[in-house]
DOVO-252542 format. One record per residue (C-alpha): residue number from 1; residue in three letters; x, y negated, z negated. Coordinates in steps of 0.02 Angstrom, whole numbers. Layout:
BEGIN
  seq  type      c1      c2      c3
  NUM   ALA       X       Y       Z
...
***
This chain:
BEGIN
  seq  type      c1      c2      c3
    1   MET       5      -6      10
    2   GLY     144    -122     -31
    3   THR     196    -119     156
    4   ARG      11    -153     222
    5   SER     -13    -317     307
    6   LEU    -137    -432     233
    7   ASN    -172    -493     416
    8   LYS    -354    -449     487
    9   ASP    -329    -401     658
   10   GLU    -496    -290     696
   11   THR    -644    -359     754
   12   GLN    -766    -285     618
   13   ALA    -640    -338     481
   14   ILE    -640    -522     551
   15   ARG    -827    -522     570
   16   MET    -858    -462     389
   17   ALA    -753    -600     325
   18   PHE    -860    -726     419
   19   GLN   -1020    -643     367
   20   ARG    -970    -642     187
   21   LEU    -935    -834     219
   22   CYS   -1115    -853     297
   23   GLU   -1203    -757     152
   24   ASN   -1119    -868      27
   25   ASP   -1166   -1033     116
   26   GLU    -965   -1077     127
   27   SER    -862   -1175     245
   28   VAL    -714   -1165     355
   29   GLN    -592   -1305     389
   30   VAL    -562   -1355     561
   31   LEU    -410   -1438     626
   32   TYR    -385   -1520     791
   33   GLY    -247   -1643     818
   34   THR    -269   -1775     683
   35   PHE    -443   -1730     640
   36   ARG    -481   -1618     501
   37   GLY    -657   -1565     417
   38   ASP    -759   -1438     328
   39   PHE    -906   -1350     418
   40   LYS   -1031   -1231     353
   41   VAL   -1044   -1060     440
   42   LEU   -1219   -1046     502
   43   ALA   -1202    -878     583
   44   ASP   -1096    -744     648
   45   ALA   -1124    -653     816
   46   PRO   -1027    -510     900
   47   ASP    -927    -643    1008
   48   ARG    -938    -810     913
   49   VAL    -961    -897     757
   50   ILE   -1090   -1047     739
   51   LEU   -1033   -1187     630
   52   ALA   -1143   -1336     567
   53   MET   -1067   -1492     660
   54   SER   -1164   -1642     716
   55   SER   -1150   -1726     898
   56   LEU   -1073   -1882     820
   57   GLU    -933   -1773     755
   58   ARG    -910   -1679     914
   59   GLY    -902   -1839     999
   60   GLN    -781   -1915     887
   61   TRP    -670   -1764     892
   62   GLY    -679   -1773    1087
   63   LEU    -716   -1578    1096
   64   LYS    -737   -1504    1263
   65   PRO    -772   -1311    1299
   66   GLY    -602   -1232    1296
   67   THR    -529   -1346    1165
   68   ARG    -409   -1248    1056
   69   LEU    -438   -1272     875
   70   THR    -375   -1194     712
   71   LEU    -474   -1134     570
   72   HIS    -428   -1117     391
   73   LEU    -535   -1009     278
   74   LEU    -540    -916     107
   75   ASP    -607    -728     102
   76   ARG    -622    -667     -77
   77   GLY    -500    -806    -134
   78   LEU    -362    -775       1
   79   PRO    -324    -897     117
   80   TYR    -318    -861     309
   81   GLU    -285    -959     466
   82   ALA    -354    -927     644
   83   VAL    -358    -992     817
   84   VAL    -515   -1011     920
   85   ASP    -592   -1101    1067
   86   PHE    -731   -1225    1056
   87   GLY    -877   -1136    1160
   88   GLY   -1009   -1286    1162
   89   HIS   -1124   -1387    1055
   90   GLY   -1303   -1395    1040
   91   SER   -1454   -1349     924
   92   TYR   -1450   -1185     824
   93   ARG   -1618   -1147     739
   94   GLY   -1643   -1339     730
   95   THR   -1481   -1372     670
   96   GLU   -1345   -1457     763
   97   ALA   -1207   -1340     781
   98   ALA   -1038   -1298     871
   99   HIS   -1003   -1125     946
  100   VAL    -822   -1066     928
  101   THR    -752    -889     994
  102   LEU    -728    -755     871
  103   PRO    -543    -756     824
  104   ARG    -427    -608     872
  105   LEU    -326    -623     718
  106   LEU    -354    -691     534
  107   ARG    -178    -719     477
  108   ALA    -140    -712     303
  109   LEU     -40    -868     220
  110   ASP      -7    -813      52
  111   THR      82    -653      86
  112   HIS     202    -668     -60
  113   ARG      51    -637    -183
  114   LEU       5    -474    -281
  115   ALA    -171    -480    -208
  116   GLU    -188    -327     -78
  117   TYR    -355    -300    -172
  118   VAL    -480    -422    -238
  119   PRO    -621    -356    -330
  120   ASP    -785    -432    -319
  121   ARG    -792    -488    -491
  122   PRO    -633    -525    -614
  123   ILE    -593    -376    -728
  124   PRO    -556    -394    -915
  125   CYS    -375    -375    -944
  126   PRO    -312    -417   -1123
  127   PHE    -120    -475   -1127
  128   ALA      19    -517   -1245
  129   ASP      74    -703   -1256
  130   GLN     252    -761   -1282
  131   GLN     223    -756   -1467
  132   ASN     151    -579   -1443
  133   ASN     -17    -628   -1487
  134   ILE    -152    -535   -1396
  135   LYS    -260    -652   -1272
  136   ASP    -420    -604   -1167
  137   GLY    -374    -618    -991
  138   PHE    -457    -566    -827
  139   ALA    -368    -478    -681
  140   THR    -423    -573    -527
  141   ALA    -316    -475    -388
  142   PHE    -213    -324    -371
  143   GLY     -69    -255    -276
  144   GLU      44     -99    -284
  145   ASP     183    -197    -378
  146   GLY      76    -284    -498
  147   LEU     -79    -401    -522
  148   GLU    -147    -578    -543
  149   LEU    -203    -632    -706
  150   ALA    -322    -785    -761
  151   PRO    -304    -841    -936
  152   PRO    -444    -884   -1061
  153   GLU    -536   -1041   -1003
  154   SER    -471   -1139   -1154
  155   THR    -291   -1124   -1083
  156   ARG    -219   -1299   -1020
  157   PHE     -48   -1258    -959
  158   LEU       2   -1079    -895
  159   GLY     175   -1107    -949
  160   ASP     124   -1143   -1135
  161   VAL      62    -960   -1142
  162   LEU     186    -873   -1018
  163   ARG     335    -950    -944
  164   LEU     404    -899    -777
  165   ASN     506    -737    -786
  166   ALA     426    -689    -958
  167   THR     397    -516   -1011
  168   SER     219    -463   -1071
  169   SER      99    -308   -1070
  170   VAL     -75    -290   -1013
  171   ASP    -215    -178   -1052
  172   LEU    -321    -144    -896
  173   ARG    -485     -93    -965
  174   ALA    -650    -105    -882
  175   ALA    -568     -46    -716
  176   VAL    -545     125    -760
  177   GLY    -650     160    -915
  178   GLU    -511     170   -1035
  179   THR    -347      81   -1085
  180   LEU    -206      77    -956
  181   PRO     -52     -12   -1021
  182   LEU      75     -89    -897
  183   PRO     230    -196    -946
  184   VAL     253    -334    -823
  185   ARG     341    -488    -789
  186   VAL     281    -675    -736
  187   ALA     333    -673    -546
  188   TYR     253    -846    -500
  189   PHE     116    -958    -548
  190   GLY     -43    -968    -439
  191   GLU    -191   -1089    -460
  192   ARG    -237   -1049    -634
  193   THR    -167    -878    -618
  194   TRP       2    -788    -656
  195   GLY      65    -668    -532
  196   LEU     124    -518    -640
  197   ARG     246    -395    -578
  198   ILE     259    -226    -656
  199   THR     434    -189    -736
  200   ASP     554     -53    -709
  201   ARG     515       8    -885
  202   ALA     344      52    -854
  203   ASP     302     235    -884
  204   ARG     284     331    -719
  205   VAL     124     421    -777
  206   GLN      42     248    -807
  207   VAL     102     178    -649
  208   GLY      34     327    -552
  209   ARG    -126     311    -629
  210   TYR    -128     133    -586
  211   HIS     -98     164    -408
  212   ARG    -229     300    -396
  213   TRP    -355     183    -464
  214   LEU    -301      47    -347
  215   LEU    -326     156    -196
  216   GLU    -490     217    -253
  217   ALA    -552      39    -304
  218   ALA    -500     -22    -132
  219   HIS    -585     130     -31
  220   ALA    -745      92    -137
  221   GLN    -736     -84     -83
  222   ALA    -718     -39      88
  223   GLN    -868      64      88
  224   ARG    -970     -74      19
  225   ASP    -916    -186     145
  226   GLN    -963     -59     280
  227   SER   -1134     -28     207
  228   ARG   -1159    -216     208
  229   PHE   -1100    -246     377
  230   SER   -1230    -311     510
  231   PRO   -1164    -265     678
  232   GLY   -1294    -379     777
  233   GLY   -1244    -530     678
  234   LEU   -1308    -621     516
  235   GLU   -1374    -797     491
  236   SER   -1362    -913     332
  237   ARG   -1499    -888     216
  238   ARG   -1493   -1087     187
  239   LEU   -1520   -1102     376
  240   LEU   -1673    -991     383
  241   ALA   -1749   -1086     231
  242   SER   -1728   -1251     304
  243   PRO   -1883   -1333     382
  244   GLY   -1793   -1321     554
  245   GLY   -1767   -1141     530
  246   ALA   -1933   -1094     459
  247   GLY   -1988   -1008     626
  248   ALA   -1845    -892     616
  249   ALA   -1878    -830     435
  250   LYS   -1957    -670     523
  251   THR   -1777    -629     585
  252   LEU   -1713    -607     415
  253   PRO   -1622    -428     398
  254   VAL   -1731    -295     317
  255   ALA   -1657    -253     138
  256   GLN   -1544     -97     159
  257   PRO   -1479       8      25
  258   ARG   -1293     -15       1
  259   ILE   -1196     144     -60
  260   LEU   -1069      89    -185
  261   VAL   -1001     261    -246
  262   ASP   -1050     400    -122
  263   ARG   -1080     556    -234
  264   ASP   -1207     649    -307
  265   PRO   -1325     645    -414
  266   LEU   -1360     466    -347
  267   ILE   -1432     330    -446
  268   LEU   -1539     186    -367
  269   VAL   -1506      31    -436
  270   LEU   -1632    -109    -396
  271   ALA   -1561    -279    -440
  272   GLU   -1542    -452    -378
  273   GLY   -1371    -482    -295
  274   GLU   -1207    -387    -313
  275   ALA   -1143    -414    -489
  276   PHE   -1236    -286    -592
  277   PRO   -1231    -155    -469
  278   ALA   -1044    -166    -444
  279   ARG   -1019    -162    -630
  280   LEU   -1116      -9    -654
  281   ALA   -1027      78    -505
  282   GLU    -863      47    -585
  283   ALA    -921     105    -750
  284   VAL    -992     279    -699
  285   GLY    -925     295    -516
  286   ARG    -808     438    -561
  287   LYS    -967     537    -613
  288   TYR   -1118     467    -532
  289   GLY   -1155     400    -364
  290   VAL   -1227     227    -357
  291   VAL   -1326     144    -219
  292   ALA   -1396     -44    -234
  293   LEU   -1547    -113    -162
  294   ASP   -1607    -289    -172
  295   ALA   -1778    -279    -102
  296   VAL   -1916    -401     -76
  297   LYS   -2103    -376     -99
  298   GLY   -2165    -212     -27
  299   PRO   -2156     -28     -36
  300   LEU   -1986      49     -65
  301   ARG   -1996     222      24
  302   PRO   -1984     147     198
  303   LEU   -1828      56     136
  304   LEU   -1747     214      72
  305   ALA   -1754     318     221
  306   PRO   -1565     326     260
  307   LEU   -1548     423      85
  308   GLY   -1667     551     138
  309   VAL   -1818     481      54
  310   ASP   -1982     531     155
  311   GLY   -2149     588     133
  312   ALA   -2075     756      91
  313   GLY   -1972     707     -61
  314   TRP   -1852     580    -134
  315   GLY   -1700     632     -53
  316   ARG   -1524     617    -137
  317   LEU   -1598     507    -264
  318   ARG   -1598     566    -440
  319   LEU   -1628     425    -561
  320   VAL   -1679     238    -549
  321   VAL   -1622      96    -641
  322   ILE   -1713     -73    -626
  323   HIS   -1605    -233    -681
  324   PRO   -1685    -408    -708
  325   PRO   -1706    -526    -629
  326   LEU   -1789    -464    -462
  327   ARG   -1829    -566    -308
  328   SER   -1983    -445    -287
  329   GLY   -2069    -492    -451
  330   SER   -2056    -437    -627
  331   PRO   -1962    -277    -674
  332   LEU   -2120    -204    -762
  333   ASP   -2226    -233    -608
  334   ARG   -2087    -157    -495
  335   CYS   -2084       1    -608
  336   ARG   -2271      14    -608
  337   GLN   -2283       8    -410
  338   LEU   -2145     129    -394
  339   VAL   -2203     260    -515
  340   ARG   -2402     244    -495
  341   ASP   -2412     178    -312
  342   GLU   -2278     277    -236
  343   GLY   -2286     428    -331
  344   CYS   -2097     428    -381
  345   PRO   -2061     574    -484
  346   LEU   -1885     522    -544
  347   PRO   -1845     452    -712
  348   VAL   -1838     270    -717
  349   LEU   -1735     163    -832
  350   MET   -1762     -25    -873
  351   ALA   -1593    -112    -893
  352   THR   -1605    -225   -1044
  353   ALA   -1513    -309   -1196
  354   GLY   -1492    -204   -1358
  355   GLU   -1574    -341   -1454
  356   GLY   -1758    -323   -1470
  357   LEU   -1761    -154   -1386
  358   GLU   -1903     -71   -1494
  359   ARG   -2016    -217   -1458
  360   ARG   -2001    -193   -1274
  361   ARG   -2008      -1   -1276
  362   GLY   -2201       8   -1273
  363   HIS   -2217    -102   -1109
  364   ALA   -2093       1   -1024
  365   LEU   -2178     169   -1071
  366   ALA   -2345      94   -1017
  367   VAL   -2289      59    -833
  368   GLY   -2202     244    -820
  369   ALA   -2028     204    -867
  370   ALA   -1929     347    -942
  371   GLY   -1837     226   -1066
  372   HIS   -1706      89   -1071
  373   LEU   -1533      73   -1012
  374   VAL   -1444     -45   -1133
  375   VAL   -1320    -155   -1025
  376   ASP   -1299    -306   -1163
  377   PRO   -1174    -276   -1228
  378   PHE   -1106    -166   -1087
  379   GLN   -1027      -9   -1166
  380   VAL    -966     118   -1034
  381   LEU    -985     263   -1165
  382   SER   -1160     217   -1206
  383   VAL   -1218     190   -1023
  384   LEU   -1147     363    -985
  385   ARG   -1231     441   -1126
  386   THR   -1396     363   -1078
  387   LEU   -1383     419    -895
  388   ASP   -1325     596    -949
  389   GLN   -1482     604   -1061
  390   SER   -1608     557    -926
  391   LEU   -1545     659    -790
  392   HIS   -1513     817    -903
  393   PRO   -1648     807   -1042
  394   PRO   -1638     937   -1175
  395   ALA   -1739    1087   -1143
***
């Protein structure tokens, strides 16, 4: 992994990066001569990228079809550069827009960084400061030779906690479900992060475990990216929600199940967004498969056909977890619809906080839920125990 290029030169990988920008309503920086500006990504298409640019800006820049432009963009916090051609200007879904060609290469700019894998969310990683006090940190990126670590929010100056070349130790926890200690040295300062390189005195067994986890985590992320990729193109949700794009709202992609960990037994997670399903997959993915669905209102069974759900049964699914909030209404209403209206025979767990659990238990049972899954606080062993008991109840 250490010799792998950070450049993106495959068409699908390049399009995935632009689709993430589109989904998150983010911008790219466009450079042309002395001009420089940030423009929202409105849509990704198989052969082009569509940016929000006014006619006034196009005229001021003097852009003509075939004009060569440079793009700077961030994908999962990593900076890239690309060269594209200006393809034309016009109205797109009621918004003034510029069309540029899909780049053939996204060239990584910060190649020195220990950031070959950037997780969807930071991973808790306590560390020792210069006085050997244990501090709460968060690992934001990983490489074969080390990781990038963000300090507690209260930290004012990185050098006051760990100086350049200072040695320390980190405990990588939530990523592997158990403590993984590694001795490290500060190799560089980033923007509110340290680059920590694993030292030569590290235990080989621990380093081997770290490398195995890194490969598995990167592979799982690639699977999630693949399941989310839209080959036909993707449009910005903000664009479709705008008055000019109201007529295009019908073209929003149908919700699709996203397999985060592909193994049996398979757990379906109904949740808004990516954060909770990704966290559950990291915690239980060594034992259970996890598939996420951010569904809108309406029946669920037709959306789950790729998992073998049809009129004859519920395919690969063995358990459902419902996590609030939901775009499709209240979790209790969704559970009632799933169990009573769609005849789901699978155990359904309502993800919830531990505080006040007894008060909510009756409401959950009344709509057909099998019980609750306490995820606040999120304790891996407790979560696994609840899943085990729900999937394999005592005789």
